[in-house]
N, C-alpha and C positions, 0 to 999 in steps of 0.2 A: 504494500500500500504506500502511496505517496503522502508526504506530510509537507505542510507549508507553514512558514514562520510569519506571524503577524508583523507588519511594518506600518505603524500608524501614519508615517509620512508619505506613503506611496503604495506601490503594489507589493503583494506578499513575496517573500523569498522562498525559493524552492523550485522543483520538488526535492525533498530529502527522503532518504530511506531511514528506517528505524535505527540501523547501525550508524549512519552518519549523525543522527541526532544524539545517540549515545556517546559517540566520539567527541562531538562538539561540547556536550555537557561535561564530559570528563576533562577536557582541555580548558574549560572555563570560558569558552566563547559564548555559550548559552548558560543560563542558570535554570533552576527548577521552576521559576516563575515565568519563563519565556512562554508567550502565548502561541499555541500551535493548533492548526486545524487539520483534519484528516480528509484527504481527497477533495471531493466536491462539497463537503459539509460547509455550512455557513457559520457554525459555532466554533469558538476558540476555547481551548482548555489549557491550563498550565502544563508545561512539559512533564512535571512530576506525575501527573495523572495519565499521561500518554505512555511514558516509559515505565514498564513494570520491572524495575531492577534497583539494586542498591545505589546506582549512580544518581538516582533522583533526589537524594538528600543533599542539602547544601553543605553539610559537614563533610561528606565524602568529596564533593567537588572542591571545597576549600583545601582539603588535604592533598588532592591530586593536581592542583594547579601549580605550575612551575612559577615561582615568584621572579620578578625582574631583579637581576643583579647588576650593580653598577660596573662600569668598565674598570679595568686595571689601571688605565691611564689616569682616570680621575683619582684613584688611590695615590698615585705618584704625585699628582698636583697637591693633594692634601698633605702629603709628606713634606713637600717643599714649602708649603704654607707654614707648617709647624716650624721648620727650620728658620724661615724668615721671621716668625714671631719670636723665636729664641734670640735671633740676631738683634731684633728691635729691643728686647729686654736688656741685652748686653750693652747696646748703644745707649739706652736710658741710664744704666748704671755708670757708664763712662762719662756721660754728660753731667751727672750730678756729683760724681766722686773724682773726676779727673781734673787736670789743670792744663791750661794752655791749649795746645793743639788737640789734646785728648777730648776736650769739650766739643770742639768743632767736628771731630771724627765721630764722637758719640751721637751728636744730633743728626749727622748725616746717616749714620747706621740705623738710628731709630726710624727716621723718615723712610728710608729705603726698605727697611724690614717690615714696617707696618703696611706700606703701600704694596709691596711685593706679596706679603701674606694674604691680604685681601684680594689681590689680583688672582693668585693661585686658587684661593677658595672659590672665587666666582667662576673661574674656568672649570674647576671640578664640578660645580653645580650645573653649569651649562652642558657639560658632557653627559652628566647623569640624566638631565631632562631630555636631551636629544636621543640618548639611548633608549629611554623609556618610551618616547614618542615613536621611534622606529619599531620597538617591540609591540606597542599597541596597534600601529598601522598594519603590521604583518598579520595580527589576529583579525583585524577588520577586513583586510583583503581576503583572507581565507573565508570569512563569513559572507562577503559580498559576491564572491565568485560562485556562480551557480554550477552545481555538479549535475552532469547529465546522467 
């Protein structure tokens, strides 16, 4: 039997087989509350009522969905941000405890350390957001691509 997913903004998505619905439920593309109709039926029911399996529980879906992991590159940016903040702390100590040229060096080190640290943190966050966006777009593409 063919199944169709309710799309409030346009035409329904499908047809899907029962196996495809189970796979998409297990991967987190659909949840147990996704509205589904069978064949030419006019009524929609939650996916949990259509699929008679343990996959229909949200707890199982949450356990089986692979969470998004940030990139290793963003981890390196965070590492360098920490190093910059340590350098800023050393620069601040030099500025207050030093004399002569150490004060100027400390102020410069503080300014460069703070600005570099925040720059690296911002780059790490941007990389994480971009990675998560790509992860979600791939899931949406899989959902939007009709299977024959």
